[in-house]
All heavy atoms as an XYZ file, in Angstrom:
778
protein
N     217.738    226.585    120.174
C     216.410    226.537    120.760
C     216.076    225.093    121.142
O     216.292    224.161    120.377
C     215.387    227.055    119.746
C     214.005    227.136    120.302
S     212.949    228.070    119.196
C     211.630    226.925    119.015
N     215.541    224.920    122.321
C     215.210    223.590    122.831
C     213.994    223.025    122.113
O     213.066    223.742    121.767
C     214.943    223.658    124.320
N     214.036    221.716    121.895
C     212.890    221.024    121.318
C     211.973    220.548    122.432
O     212.421    220.233    123.532
C     213.349    219.810    120.506
C     213.776    220.137    119.107
C     213.865    218.869    118.283
C     213.591    219.187    116.847
N     213.552    218.009    116.026
N     210.694    220.473    122.130
C     209.716    219.929    123.060
C     210.059    218.466    123.327
O     210.464    217.743    122.423
C     208.317    220.031    122.445
C     207.167    219.468    123.253
C     206.952    220.323    124.494
C     205.912    219.444    122.416
N     209.914    218.037    124.553
C     210.220    216.664    124.936
C     208.923    215.950    125.276
O     208.184    216.383    126.156
C     211.153    216.673    126.151
C     211.821    215.383    126.519
C     212.782    214.942    125.422
C     212.588    215.554    127.815
N     208.622    214.875    124.564
C     207.459    214.033    124.852
C     207.972    212.697    125.362
O     208.928    212.150    124.818
C     206.626    213.803    123.586
O     206.094    215.013    123.125
N     207.316    212.189    126.395
C     207.782    210.959    127.031
C     206.648    209.948    127.086
O     205.553    210.258    127.555
C     208.308    211.250    128.452
C     209.407    212.309    128.399
C     208.819    209.973    129.111
C     209.859    212.804    129.754
N     206.922    208.751    126.599
C     205.942    207.671    126.624
C     205.546    207.372    128.072
O     206.405    207.365    128.966
C     206.568    206.424    125.982
C     205.567    205.327    125.776
O     205.310    204.592    126.752
O     205.050    205.203    124.657
N     204.259    207.123    128.346
C     203.819    206.810    129.721
C     204.556    205.614    130.343
O     204.788    205.594    131.555
C     202.327    206.519    129.558
C     201.924    207.270    128.332
C     203.127    207.224    127.432
N     204.951    204.633    129.535
C     205.689    203.478    130.068
C     207.057    203.914    130.603
O     207.544    203.360    131.598
C     205.848    202.411    128.995
N     207.669    204.892    129.967
C     208.958    205.417    130.435
C     208.759    206.115    131.779
O     209.539    205.915    132.709
C     209.573    206.378    129.393
C     210.806    207.067    129.953
C     209.912    205.631    128.111
N     207.703    206.907    131.889
C     207.418    207.594    133.154
C     207.180    206.602    134.287
O     207.666    206.796    135.411
C     206.219    208.522    132.990
C     206.429    209.708    132.056
C     205.135    210.472    131.865
C     207.535    210.613    132.577
N     206.452    205.522    133.988
C     206.209    204.493    135.012
C     207.528    203.874    135.481
O     207.747    203.673    136.677
C     205.276    203.403    134.478
C     203.817    203.795    134.480
C     202.909    202.613    134.198
N     203.130    201.998    132.889
C     202.579    202.435    131.755
N     201.773    203.467    131.756
N     202.821    201.819    130.623
N     208.393    203.565    134.526
C     209.680    202.949    134.889
C     210.537    203.922    135.700
O     211.198    203.517    136.653
C     210.417    202.509    133.630
C     211.783    201.909    133.906
C     211.893    200.500    133.455
N     213.124    199.883    133.889
C     213.934    199.198    133.115
N     213.633    199.016    131.842
N     215.025    198.641    133.590
N     210.505    205.192    135.346
C     211.275    206.176    136.101
C     210.776    206.289    137.541
O     211.570    206.438    138.463
C     211.219    207.546    135.414
C     211.984    207.671    134.099
C     211.720    209.024    133.462
C     213.474    207.446    134.303
N     209.469    206.208    137.742
C     208.907    206.280    139.092
C     209.362    205.118    139.962
O     209.412    205.236    141.190
C     207.381    206.303    139.029
C     206.829    207.654    138.725
C     205.310    207.665    138.879
N     204.751    208.547    137.891
C     204.077    208.181    136.810
N     203.818    206.911    136.578
N     203.633    209.064    135.956
N     209.687    203.984    139.351
C     210.114    202.794    140.096
C     211.577    202.840    140.528
O     211.995    202.042    141.358
C     209.888    201.548    139.235
C     208.437    201.272    138.917
C     208.256    200.185    137.872
O     209.278    199.680    137.327
O     207.102    199.847    137.583
N     212.342    203.761    139.969
C     213.768    203.843    140.277
C     214.000    204.418    141.667
O     213.151    205.126    142.216
C     214.474    204.735    139.255
C     214.443    204.300    137.803
C     215.086    205.372    136.928
C     215.152    202.968    137.622
N     215.177    204.121    142.205
C     215.575    204.764    143.453
C     215.723    206.255    143.194
O     216.018    206.683    142.079
C     216.893    204.182    143.942
C     216.769    202.759    144.421
C     218.058    202.258    145.027
O     218.875    203.081    145.492
O     218.249    201.041    145.032
N     215.531    207.039    144.236
C     215.477    208.498    144.098
C     216.701    209.073    143.384
O     216.556    209.886    142.474
C     215.326    209.145    145.472
C     215.154    210.636    145.414
C     214.937    211.216    146.786
C     214.734    212.715    146.704
N     214.497    213.293    148.021
N     217.908    208.675    143.763
C     219.114    209.229    143.148
C     219.188    208.940    141.655
O     219.544    209.814    140.865
C     220.368    208.700    143.848
C     220.529    209.269    145.240
O     219.956    210.304    145.573
N     221.294    208.582    146.064
N     218.859    207.707    141.280
C     218.909    207.352    139.859
C     217.799    208.055    139.085
O     217.995    208.493    137.955
C     218.820    205.841    139.669
C     219.121    205.427    138.243
C     219.348    203.941    138.102
O     218.743    203.150    138.849
O     220.131    203.571    137.215
N     216.632    208.189    139.693
C     215.516    208.894    139.055
C     215.900    210.353    138.791
O     215.681    210.878    137.699
C     214.264    208.812    139.917
C     213.063    209.478    139.295
C     211.777    209.257    140.065
N     211.879    209.645    141.462
C     211.791    208.822    142.498
N     211.595    207.536    142.322
N     211.875    209.270    143.725
N     216.524    210.999    139.773
C     216.951    212.392    139.610
C     217.972    212.505    138.492
O     217.886    213.405    137.644
C     217.506    212.948    140.942
C     216.364    213.126    141.936
C     218.250    214.259    140.721
C     216.823    213.425    143.354
N     218.938    211.590    138.454
C     219.960    211.607    137.411
C     219.328    211.469    136.024
O     219.685    212.180    135.078
C     220.976    210.486    137.656
C     222.173    210.538    136.750
C     223.208    209.482    137.083
O     223.060    208.748    138.083
O     224.175    209.385    136.305
N     218.364    210.561    135.898
C     217.681    210.359    134.613
C     216.875    211.592    134.210
O     216.892    212.007    133.047
C     216.770    209.136    134.679
S     217.644    207.569    134.635
N     216.168    212.190    135.155
C     215.364    213.370    134.843
C     216.245    214.551    134.445
O     215.907    215.303    133.521
C     214.462    213.731    136.027
C     213.353    212.723    136.310
C     212.628    213.081    137.607
C     212.375    212.623    135.153
N     217.383    214.709    135.095
C     218.314    215.762    134.703
C     218.862    215.518    133.299
O     219.034    216.456    132.514
C     219.458    215.877    135.717
C     219.070    216.454    137.078
C     220.236    216.349    138.056
C     218.587    217.887    136.947
N     219.113    214.261    132.969
C     219.574    213.920    131.617
C     218.522    214.274    130.575
O     218.843    214.788    129.498
C     219.910    212.437    131.508
O     221.051    212.136    132.260
N     217.254    214.022    130.895
C     216.183    214.372    129.955
C     216.091    215.883    129.758
O     215.886    216.355    128.633
C     214.843    213.815    130.439
C     214.671    212.312    130.319
C     213.369    211.870    130.978
C     214.721    211.866    128.869
N     216.269    216.636    130.829
C     216.275    218.103    130.700
C     217.435    218.557    129.824
O     217.269    219.427    128.958
C     216.370    218.762    132.073
S     214.892    218.563    133.074
N     218.603    217.974    130.040
C     219.773    218.311    129.223
C     219.563    217.910    127.768
O     219.992    218.627    126.860
C     221.027    217.629    129.759
C     221.522    218.216    131.068
O     221.068    219.329    131.432
O     222.349    217.564    131.727
N     218.913    216.783    127.548
C     218.666    216.307    126.189
C     217.875    217.336    125.396
O     218.215    217.664    124.262
C     217.918    214.978    126.218
C     217.433    214.441    124.875
C     218.619    214.153    123.961
C     216.593    213.191    125.087
N     216.847    217.845    125.989
C     215.997    218.826    125.318
C     216.798    220.057    124.902
O     216.589    220.605    123.821
C     214.854    219.230    126.256
O     214.087    220.255    125.680
N     217.722    220.484    125.739
C     218.535    221.667    125.449
C     219.693    221.377    124.497
O     220.039    222.218    123.672
C     219.094    222.243    126.758
C     218.044    222.816    127.674
C     217.403    224.085    127.118
O     218.098    224.860    126.444
O     216.194    224.271    127.358
N     220.309    220.201    124.625
C     221.549    219.910    123.899
C     221.337    219.318    122.511
O     222.231    219.389    121.667
C     222.414    218.950    124.716
N     220.175    218.722    122.256
C     219.996    218.037    120.971
C     220.145    219.029    119.821
O     219.584    220.112    119.845
C     218.631    217.356    120.898
C     218.498    216.467    119.706
C     219.097    215.228    119.696
C     217.824    216.889    118.573
C     219.009    214.394    118.590
C     217.727    216.078    117.467
C     218.325    214.832    117.474
N     220.923    218.635    118.832
C     221.175    219.491    117.685
C     222.381    220.391    117.870
O     222.707    221.179    116.988
N     223.050    220.283    119.006
C     224.262    221.050    119.285
C     225.367    220.058    119.626
O     225.580    219.747    120.803
C     224.024    222.014    120.440
C     222.921    223.016    120.168
C     222.703    223.926    121.349
O     223.621    224.246    122.091
N     221.467    224.352    121.539
N     226.044    219.535    118.629
C     226.994    218.432    118.829
C     228.030    218.654    119.923
O     228.409    217.714    120.608
C     227.673    218.283    117.469
C     226.684    218.831    116.510
C     225.962    219.925    117.237
N     228.495    219.877    120.121
C     229.503    220.116    121.158
C     228.941    219.891    122.564
O     229.687    219.677    123.499
C     230.080    221.524    121.042
C     229.076    222.612    121.242
N     228.183    222.986    120.268
C     228.807    223.393    122.316
C     227.410    223.956    120.729
N     227.759    224.221    121.966
N     227.627    219.888    122.727
C     227.004    219.634    124.031
C     226.556    218.177    124.178
O     226.192    217.748    125.262
C     225.810    220.564    124.231
C     226.231    222.014    124.355
C     225.068    222.917    124.581
N     224.425    222.607    125.856
C     223.262    223.128    126.213
N     222.631    223.956    125.422
N     222.729    222.821    127.377
N     226.580    217.411    123.085
C     226.129    216.014    123.109
C     227.011    215.112    123.959
O     226.546    214.129    124.504
C     226.132    215.419    121.701
C     224.976    215.825    120.866
N     224.710    215.232    119.672
C     224.017    216.762    121.017
C     223.640    215.785    119.128
N     223.213    216.718    119.925
N     228.280    215.430    124.052
C     229.234    214.491    124.646
C     228.859    214.085    126.069
O     229.035    212.937    126.447
C     230.644    215.063    124.612
O     230.691    216.265    125.366
N     228.348    214.975    126.878
C     227.982    214.634    128.248
C     226.839    213.646    128.338
O     226.720    212.914    129.307
N     225.989    213.614    127.319
C     224.845    212.704    127.318
C     225.105    211.437    126.514
O     224.287    210.529    126.526
C     223.620    213.413    126.718
C     223.060    214.560    127.535
C     222.007    215.312    126.737
C     222.467    214.041    128.817
N     226.209    211.410    125.826
C     226.541    210.272    124.952
C     225.421    209.992    123.947
O     224.980    208.852    123.785
C     226.830    209.022    125.779
O     227.950    209.223    126.599
N     224.964    211.033    123.283
C     223.925    210.860    122.267
C     224.530    210.165    121.056
O     225.581    210.571    120.565
C     223.319    212.220    121.859
C     222.594    212.839    123.046
C     222.375    212.051    120.673
C     222.074    214.244    122.800
N     223.871    209.098    120.622
C     224.315    208.337    119.448
C     223.158    208.163    118.493
O     222.064    207.778    118.910
C     224.777    206.935    119.852
C     226.128    206.871    120.422
C     226.567    205.436    120.595
N     225.590    204.475    120.075
C     225.640    203.189    120.264
N     226.596    202.665    120.969
N     224.738    202.389    119.763
N     223.409    208.425    117.234
C     222.399    208.168    116.215
C     222.431    206.687    115.884
O     223.480    206.114    115.613
C     222.674    209.001    114.962
C     221.578    208.881    113.934
C     221.756    209.883    112.819
C     220.537    209.793    111.908
N     220.510    210.893    110.965
N     221.259    206.051    115.920
C     221.169    204.608    115.670
C     220.650    204.297    114.276
O     220.676    203.159    113.847
C     220.261    203.958    116.722
C     220.721    204.134    118.166
C     219.688    203.568    119.119
C     222.075    203.492    118.385
N     220.163    205.292    113.589
C     219.642    205.100    112.243
C     218.364    205.890    112.053
O     217.563    206.025    112.985
N     218.192    206.432    110.880
C     216.995    207.223    110.609
C     216.876    208.361    111.594
O     217.785    209.154    111.764
N     215.758    208.398    112.277
C     215.523    209.441    113.282
C     215.591    208.885    114.705
O     215.108    209.502    115.644
C     214.161    210.091    113.043
C     214.094    210.853    111.752
C     212.767    211.571    111.613
N     212.829    212.600    110.608
C     213.194    213.864    110.829
N     213.555    214.235    112.023
N     213.199    214.735    109.856
N     216.199    207.709    114.857
C     216.293    207.045    116.154
C     217.651    207.312    116.799
O     218.691    207.181    116.147
C     216.081    205.534    116.001
C     216.069    204.718    117.277
C     214.873    205.092    118.158
C     216.035    203.237    116.947
N     217.619    207.661    118.096
C     218.824    207.984    118.847
C     218.799    207.292    120.203
O     217.751    206.854    120.666
C     218.912    209.501    119.089
C     219.110    210.306    117.848
C     218.028    210.635    117.043
C     220.363    210.757    117.483
C     218.192    211.387    115.894
C     220.542    211.505    116.339
C     219.454    211.825    115.544
N     219.976    207.258    120.820
C     220.144    206.729    122.167
C     220.929    207.761    122.966
O     221.785    208.453    122.421
C     220.936    205.426    122.096
C     221.354    204.876    123.438
C     222.315    203.704    123.317
O     223.216    203.745    122.456
O     222.162    202.760    124.095
N     220.632    207.886    124.254
C     221.454    208.720    125.129
C     221.495    208.115    126.524
O     220.654    207.295    126.879
C     220.959    210.162    125.168
S     219.511    210.454    126.177
N     222.472    208.555    127.289
C     222.647    208.048    128.640
C     221.667    208.739    129.584
O     221.512    209.952    129.565
C     224.081    208.309    129.108
C     224.350    207.790    130.496
C     225.777    207.960    130.958
N     226.318    209.278    130.668
C     227.411    209.484    129.941
N     228.071    208.478    129.424
N     227.847    210.701    129.727
N     220.992    207.946    130.410
C     220.127    208.481    131.448
C     220.843    208.485    132.789
O     220.743    209.423    133.555
N     221.575    207.410    133.038
C     222.386    207.265    134.246
C     223.516    206.302    133.888
O     223.635    205.891    132.746
C     221.545    206.716    135.401
O     221.167    205.374    135.152
N     224.297    205.942    134.874
C     225.370    204.985    134.599
C     224.828    203.670    134.055
O     225.405    203.066    133.167
C     226.155    204.711    135.882
C     227.513    205.360    135.983
C     228.133    205.116    137.333
C     228.420    204.983    134.868
N     223.689    203.247    134.566
C     223.135    201.948    134.193
C     222.060    202.010    133.113
O     221.786    201.003    132.472
C     222.549    201.270    135.425
N     221.434    203.167    132.918
C     220.262    203.241    132.030
C     220.493    204.114    130.802
O     221.247    205.084    130.844
C     219.053    203.779    132.807
C     218.582    202.911    133.963
C     217.458    203.602    134.722
C     218.125    201.556    133.457
N     219.801    203.734    129.737
C     219.850    204.462    128.465
C     218.426    204.777    128.033
O     217.490    204.043    128.328
C     220.502    203.609    127.368
C     221.884    203.098    127.690
C     222.894    204.237    127.618
N     224.240    203.795    127.900
C     224.823    203.869    129.086
N     224.148    204.291    130.121
N     226.059    203.496    129.262
N     218.278    205.869    127.297
C     217.001    206.243    126.698
C     217.068    206.030    125.201
O     218.088    206.315    124.580
C     216.677    207.729    126.930
C     216.348    208.085    128.333
C     217.244    208.804    129.111
C     215.127    207.733    128.886
C     216.941    209.155    130.411
C     214.809    208.069    130.191
C     215.718    208.787    130.950
N     215.993    205.524    124.620
C     215.811    205.528    123.172
C     214.829    206.653    122.872
O     213.808    206.779    123.549
C     215.214    204.209    122.679
C     216.127    203.006    122.630
C     215.347    201.778    122.150
C     217.314    203.255    121.721
N     215.146    207.453    121.864
C     214.238    208.537    121.507
C     214.276    208.784    120.010
O     215.222    208.413    119.327
C     214.549    209.813    122.295
C     215.863    210.470    121.958
C     215.923    211.515    121.051
C     217.036    210.058    122.564
C     217.130    212.132    120.756
C     218.251    210.659    122.277
C     218.300    211.703    121.366
N     213.212    209.396    119.540
C     213.072    209.703    118.119
C     213.033    211.209    117.933
O     212.390    211.916    118.713
C     211.794    209.089    117.570
C     211.762    207.589    117.656
C     210.372    207.043    117.432
O     209.486    207.727    116.969
N     210.174    205.789    117.790
N     213.710    211.668    116.895
C     213.670    213.076    116.527
C     212.498    213.245    115.574
O     212.571    212.889    114.406
C     214.980    213.480    115.848
C     214.978    214.922    115.400
O     214.154    215.715    115.900
O     215.814    215.252    114.535
N     211.403    213.746    116.103
C     210.204    213.967    115.306
C     210.095    215.457    114.987
O     210.673    216.281    115.697
C     208.960    213.519    116.080
C     208.927    212.021    116.327
C     207.690    211.640    117.088
N     207.567    210.195    117.218
C     206.613    209.611    117.922
N     205.703    210.316    118.561
N     206.567    208.295    117.991
N     209.349    215.810    113.963
C     209.180    217.236    113.682
C     208.588    217.961    114.893
O     207.522    217.609    115.384
C     208.203    217.262    112.505
C     208.346    215.913    111.875
C     208.667    214.966    113.000
N     209.329    218.903    115.424
C     208.852    219.703    116.538
C     209.021    219.103    117.917
O     208.731    219.758    118.913
N     209.478    217.849    118.027
C     209.629    217.242    119.351
C     210.643    216.109    119.334
O     210.976    215.553    118.291
C     208.297    216.701    119.867
C     207.824    215.460    119.136
C     206.545    214.859    119.708
O     205.933    215.458    120.611
O     206.157    213.781    119.248
N     211.109    215.791    120.521
C     211.892    214.580    120.757
C     210.982    213.654    121.551
O     210.458    214.044    122.596
C     213.151    214.887    121.566
C     214.149    215.855    120.940
C     215.294    216.134    121.901
C     214.669    215.309    119.624
N     210.760    212.439    121.035
C     209.863    211.495    121.693
C     210.680    210.389    122.340
O     211.326    209.591    121.656
C     208.869    210.900    120.699
C     207.952    209.892    121.329
C     206.969    210.294    122.226
C     208.075    208.542    121.048
C     206.124    209.367    122.833
C     207.238    207.607    121.642
C     206.259    208.024    122.531
N     210.674    210.343    123.675
C     211.402    209.325    124.436
C     210.492    208.106    124.535
O     209.441    208.147    125.166
C     211.789    209.840    125.839
C     212.543    208.767    126.612
C     212.617    211.110    125.724
N     210.908    207.011    123.883
C     210.039    205.851    123.760
C     210.419    204.684    124.670
O     209.614    203.783    124.881
C     210.022    205.365    122.315
O     211.336    205.052    121.887
N     211.648    204.706    125.229
C     212.075    203.563    126.039
C     213.201    203.977    126.972
O     214.041    204.809    126.622
C     212.556    202.427    125.126
C     212.965    201.190    125.866
C     212.009    200.359    126.439
C     214.294    200.862    126.019
C     212.382    199.221    127.149
C     214.683    199.721    126.716
C     213.716    198.903    127.284
N     213.234    203.372    128.144
C     214.364    203.498    129.069
C     214.693    202.094    129.555
O     213.807    201.303    129.869
C     214.063    204.451    130.252
C     212.905    203.963    131.091
C     215.308    204.649    131.109
N     215.983    201.774    129.564
C     216.402    200.451    130.012
C     217.911    200.345    130.071
O     218.633    201.278    129.718
N     218.371    199.191    130.494
C     219.811    198.925    130.541
C     220.335    198.793    129.117
O     219.562    198.685    128.153
C     220.097    197.622    131.305
O     219.531    196.532    130.560
C     219.548    197.659    132.720
N     221.637    198.762    128.999
C     222.256    198.599    127.680
C     221.757    197.323    127.000
O     221.420    197.336    125.814
C     223.777    198.585    127.822
C     224.501    198.473    126.529
N     224.546    199.494    125.615
C     225.192    197.448    125.987
C     225.240    199.104    124.559
N     225.647    197.869    124.765
N     221.668    196.237    127.752
C     221.197    194.970    127.181
C     219.732    195.049    126.756
O     219.354    194.514    125.720
C     221.386    193.821    128.173
C     222.853    193.450    128.353
O     223.668    193.769    127.455
O     223.180    192.844    129.390
N     218.893    195.714    127.570
C     217.483    195.870    127.206
C     217.333    196.713    125.941
O     216.488    196.423    125.093
C     216.704    196.515    128.358
C     216.538    195.607    129.556
C     215.969    196.328    130.763
O     216.264    197.525    130.968
O     215.215    195.674    131.515
N     218.165    197.738    125.802
C     218.132    198.571    124.600
C     218.519    197.737    123.387
O     217.862    197.795    122.344
C     219.043    199.815    124.752
C     219.274    200.505    123.419
C     218.448    200.781    125.756
N     219.582    196.946    123.519
C     220.000    196.091    122.395
C     218.886    195.138    121.992
O     218.641    194.922    120.804
C     221.269    195.304    122.765
C     222.507    196.141    122.710
C     223.823    195.452    123.003
C     223.860    193.991    123.182
N     225.182    193.447    123.482
N     218.198    194.559    122.971
C     217.088    193.649    122.677
C     215.966    194.386    121.961
O     215.410    193.886    120.981
C     216.553    193.006    123.978
O     217.620    192.271    124.586
C     215.379    192.096    123.703
N     215.624    195.580    122.427
C     214.581    196.382    121.773
C     214.936    196.681    120.333
O     214.087    196.595    119.435
C     214.387    197.720    122.501
C     213.615    197.628    123.758
C     212.146    197.610    123.419
N     211.392    197.268    124.605
C     210.219    197.740    124.897
N     209.633    198.587    124.086
N     209.603    197.349    125.970
N     216.175    197.032    120.092
C     216.603    197.353    118.726
C     216.552    196.115    117.828
O     216.147    196.195    116.676
C     218.008    197.961    118.750
C     218.123    199.323    119.399
C     219.581    199.720    119.533
C     217.339    200.364    118.616
N     216.968    194.989    118.390
C     216.983    193.748    117.610
C     215.573    193.301    117.232
O     215.333    192.799    116.150
C     217.697    192.660    118.422
C     218.110    191.464    117.629
C     219.024    190.490    118.367
N     218.683    190.229    119.758
C     219.383    190.704    120.812
N     220.444    191.457    120.643
N     219.002    190.410    122.039
N     214.611    193.523    118.143
C     213.234    193.090    117.880
C     212.393    194.158    117.196
O     211.262    193.885    116.799
C     212.536    192.677    119.188
O     212.480    193.801    120.060
C     213.261    191.526    119.870
N     212.945    195.383    117.094
C     212.194    196.457    116.436
C     211.077    197.029    117.279
O     210.170    197.671    116.764
N     211.118    196.836    118.602
C     210.042    197.291    119.485
C     210.380    198.612    120.163
O     210.138    198.800    121.340
C     209.778    196.230    120.552
C     209.254    194.942    119.971
C     209.039    193.888    121.029
N     208.306    194.407    122.148
C     208.587    194.140    123.426
N     209.596    193.348    123.717
N     207.884    194.651    124.403
N     210.944    199.556    119.451
C     211.354    200.819    120.044
C     210.423    201.961    119.729
O     210.619    203.071    120.149
C     212.787    201.186    119.619
C     213.016    201.070    118.149
C     212.645    202.109    117.292
C     213.587    199.944    117.596
C     212.851    201.991    115.942
C     213.796    199.831    116.253
C     213.448    200.852    115.422
O     213.645    200.746    114.078
N     209.390    201.733    118.957
C     208.496    202.834    118.564
C     207.297    202.907    119.434
O     206.846    202.065    120.057
C     208.088    202.642    117.122
C     209.309    202.783    116.259
C     208.960    202.833    114.811
N     210.197    203.140    114.142
C     210.655    202.480    113.123
N     209.982    201.526    112.599
N     211.783    202.807    112.579
């Protein structure tokens, strides 16, 4: 069963700024995330990685990654950025 997907408004703003092809790729990844989370055999296409606790990362496009939290009843997408931006967010603790 798919989990509800909640997306931070800052993530939506950043997605709107992307070129159309990359935006579509990211949105399709988010749809897949909602369906695939909790089913490890389906995770491989999204490259879902557990980062600790309830924090995860997945691929949005070739260049972008999503940070999300597994919350009771929902997956909360809190950040989208490049691999380097994700690393910086994790290092500074600004992913919530």
